[in-house]
N, CA, C and O of each residue as an XYZ file, in Angstrom:
180
protein
N       0.850     -1.159     -0.023
C       0.020     -0.026      0.023
C       0.875      1.243     -0.007
O       0.572      2.177     -0.749
N       1.907      1.277      0.772
C       2.760      2.380      1.006
C       3.559      2.661     -0.392
O       3.829      3.820     -0.709
N       3.881      1.692     -1.111
C       4.590      1.813     -2.324
C       3.664      2.479     -3.396
O       4.185      3.231     -4.219
N       2.401      2.256     -3.428
C       1.483      2.790     -4.362
C       1.346      4.281     -3.920
O       1.262      5.148     -4.790
N       1.322      4.604     -2.615
C       1.146      6.061     -2.237
C       2.437      6.798     -2.585
O       2.409      7.962     -2.984
N       3.600      6.089     -2.424
C       4.904      6.767     -2.736
C       4.959      7.024     -4.199
O       5.391      8.122     -4.550
N       4.594      6.197     -5.071
C       4.606      6.386     -6.527
C       3.604      7.478     -6.968
O       3.845      8.245     -7.900
N       2.455      7.503     -6.235
C       1.527      8.566     -6.560
C       2.081      9.842     -6.262
O       1.911     10.794     -7.023
N       2.822      9.940     -5.063
C       3.405     11.209     -4.642
C       4.498     11.642     -5.652
O       4.567     12.837     -5.938
N       5.292     10.824     -6.170
C       6.274     11.031     -7.152
C       5.723     11.539     -8.429
O       6.245     12.495     -9.002
N       4.654     10.908     -8.899
C       3.933     11.302    -10.093
C       3.374     12.698     -9.951
O       3.394     13.469    -10.910
N       2.878     13.039     -8.782
C       2.217     14.266     -8.468
C       3.341     15.364     -8.534
O       3.070     16.430     -9.087
N       4.554     15.163     -8.013
C       5.598     16.044     -7.971
C       6.145     16.294     -9.471
O       6.380     17.436     -9.865
N       6.329     15.168    -10.270
C       6.705     15.250    -11.561
C       5.715     16.147    -12.380
O       6.122     17.017    -13.149
N       4.471     15.895    -12.179
C       3.338     16.597    -12.929
C       3.501     18.104    -12.639
O       3.397     18.908    -13.566
N       3.745     18.495    -11.416
C       3.929     19.971    -10.958
C       5.034     20.539    -11.671
O       4.909     21.642    -12.203
N       6.179     19.845    -11.737
C       7.374     20.352    -12.312
C       7.204     20.494    -13.871
O       7.830     21.376    -14.459
N       6.439     19.716    -14.488
C       6.114     19.752    -15.904
C       5.336     21.004    -16.208
O       5.641     21.718    -17.163
N       4.363     21.266    -15.425
C       3.437     22.419    -15.630
C       4.106     23.696    -15.364
O       3.811     24.694    -16.020
N       5.064     23.722    -14.363
C       5.678     25.050    -14.127
C       6.991     25.252    -14.816
O       7.649     26.257    -14.549
N       7.413     24.388    -15.669
C       8.633     24.549    -16.433
C       8.561     25.770    -17.285
O       7.544     26.023    -17.931
N       9.695     26.590    -17.301
C       9.666     27.766    -18.130
C       9.744     27.346    -19.564
O      10.395     26.345    -19.865
N       9.137     28.031    -20.436
C       9.110     27.859    -21.890
C       9.694     29.048    -22.603
O       9.172     30.155    -22.475
N      10.776     28.856    -23.361
C      11.307     29.975    -24.076
C      11.199     29.658    -25.643
O      11.416     28.564    -26.162
N      10.820     30.837    -26.289
C      10.618     30.611    -27.755
C      11.858     30.414    -28.393
O      12.905     30.736    -27.831
N      11.831     29.874    -29.604
C      13.061     29.537    -30.366
C      13.900     30.778    -30.604
O      15.119     30.627    -30.524
N      13.457     31.895    -30.865
C      14.160     33.115    -31.129
C      15.003     33.525    -29.899
O      16.149     33.966    -29.982
N      14.296     33.327    -28.710
C      14.955     33.746    -27.371
C      16.160     32.701    -27.168
O      17.261     33.108    -26.798
N      15.937     31.460    -27.398
C      16.946     30.392    -27.260
C      18.184     30.742    -28.124
O      19.318     30.585    -27.674
N      17.956     31.216    -29.363
C      19.135     31.465    -30.250
C      19.758     32.698    -29.782
O      20.986     32.742    -29.852
N      19.124     33.721    -29.310
C      19.737     34.959    -28.707
C      20.634     34.718    -27.546
O      21.671     35.356    -27.361
N      20.167     33.715    -26.723
C      20.881     33.386    -25.497
C      22.201     32.638    -25.966
O      23.270     32.971    -25.453
N      22.157     31.647    -26.914
C      23.356     31.041    -27.298
C      24.363     32.002    -28.044
O      25.577     31.886    -27.880
N      23.822     32.924    -28.842
C      24.622     33.869    -29.488
C      25.361     34.823    -28.576
O      26.503     35.183    -28.863
N      24.725     35.255    -27.456
C      25.348     36.127    -26.472
C      26.390     35.301    -25.752
O      27.453     35.829    -25.426
N      26.128     33.977    -25.477
C      27.046     33.224    -24.724
C      28.338     32.990    -25.608
O      29.450     33.025    -25.082
N      28.178     32.759    -26.918
C      29.305     32.592    -27.819
C      30.183     33.888    -27.944
O      31.403     33.771    -28.066
N      29.605     35.073    -27.916
C      30.274     36.281    -27.965
C      30.899     36.702    -26.649
O      31.669     37.657    -26.549
N      30.506     35.903    -25.618
C      31.159     36.208    -24.226
C      30.387     37.392    -23.527
O      30.897     37.900    -22.528
N      29.196     37.847    -24.000
C      28.539     38.913    -23.452
C      27.778     38.432    -22.122
O      27.649     39.163    -21.140
N      27.323     37.208    -22.196
C      26.541     36.628    -21.124
C      26.741     35.192    -21.076
O      26.972     34.569    -22.113
N      26.660     34.569    -19.838
C      26.709     33.093    -19.716
C      25.330     32.517    -20.032
O      24.292     33.169    -19.919
N      25.392     31.318    -20.412
C      24.099     30.654    -20.743
C      23.278     30.534    -19.510
O      22.069     30.758    -19.561
N      23.900     30.176    -18.348
C      23.092     30.216    -17.079
C      22.418     31.366    -16.737
O      21.336     31.279    -16.155
N      22.990     32.627    -17.067
C      22.281     33.876    -16.742
C      21.052     33.962    -17.499
O      20.313     34.937    -17.368
């Protein structure tokens, strides 16, 4: 019984993470990479 509850909790947490994940448009991703290559900004920033 506890294993089922544990798995349900894990699935709940994964679902929340999926829903709150930040989404960046393709253009913004390209700009981030270009700035990182020029040394203006790190990818992490």
